[in-house]
C-alpha positions in Angstrom: 0.2 -0.1 0.0 1.1 3.3 -0.9 1.1 6.3 1.7 -0.3 9.6 1.0 1.5 12.5 2.5 0.7 16.2 2.2 3.0 18.2 0.2 1.9 21.7 1.2 2.0 22.7 4.9 -1.0 22.5 7.1 -3.0 25.5 7.5 -3.7 26.7 10.7 -5.2 29.5 12.6 -1.9 30.7 13.3 -1.4 31.1 9.6 -4.3 33.1 9.0 -3.7 35.6 11.9 -3.1 38.7 10.1 -4.6 41.9 9.3 -4.7 44.0 6.6 -1.7 46.4 5.5 -2.4 49.8 5.3 -2.3 49.9 1.0 -4.8 47.0 1.2 -7.4 49.7 3.5 -6.7 52.4 1.4 -7.3 50.2 -2.0 -10.5 48.8 -0.3 -11.8 52.8 1.5 -10.9 53.7 -2.7 -13.5 51.1 -4.1 -16.3 51.5 -1.6 -18.3 54.3 -3.9 -18.1 51.9 -6.7 -19.1 49.0 -4.2 -22.1 50.8 -2.9 -23.4 52.0 -5.9 -23.3 48.0 -7.3 -25.4 47.1 -4.8 -28.0 50.0 -5.0 -28.0 48.5 -8.7 -28.9 44.9 -7.6 -31.2 46.0 -5.1 -33.2 47.6 -7.9 -33.3 44.5 -10.1 -33.8 42.5 -7.3 -37.2 44.3 -6.6 -37.8 44.0 -10.1 -36.9 40.4 -10.6 -40.7 38.8 -9.7 -42.6 41.0 -11.5 -43.3 43.0 -14.9 -41.1 46.2 -14.3 -42.8 49.3 -13.8 -42.1 52.7 -15.1 -40.6 53.7 -11.5 -38.4 50.4 -11.5 -37.1 51.2 -14.9 -36.5 54.5 -13.8 -34.6 53.0 -10.4 -32.5 50.9 -12.8 -31.7 53.2 -14.9 -30.5 55.6 -12.4 -28.8 52.8 -10.4 -26.6 52.2 -13.4 -25.8 55.7 -14.1 -24.5 55.9 -10.6 -22.6 52.8 -11.1 -20.9 54.4 -14.3 -20.4 57.6 -12.8 -18.6 55.6 -9.7 -16.2 53.8 -12.1 -15.5 56.8 -14.0 -14.6 58.7 -10.8 -12.5 55.3 -9.4 -10.6 55.5 -12.6 -9.9 59.0 -12.7 -8.4 58.6 -8.8 -6.5 55.6 -9.8 -4.9 57.5 -12.9 -4.3 60.5 -10.6 -2.6 58.6 -8.2 -0.5 56.4 -10.7 0.5 59.7 -12.8 2.0 61.1 -9.5 -1.1 63.6 -8.9 -3.1 64.1 -6.0 -6.2 62.1 -6.0 
């Protein structure tokens, strides 16, 4: 009979006991408006999922999509400014 041994180190709670770095926290903070806009869009789509979309539902979804696009634009501009050395 052939024995089977683990090739990787065991995962323990000690190996997972670390906090996010300041850079990771800054990245999360930078992306938060986009995440919130995407959640709003998802909420609007969920509301309209089980019934025919009314004019109000369509308007709500359209506005949420516009907020997502604006948040993506703002995030792209901020990341571009940071990478080029400008002030965010």
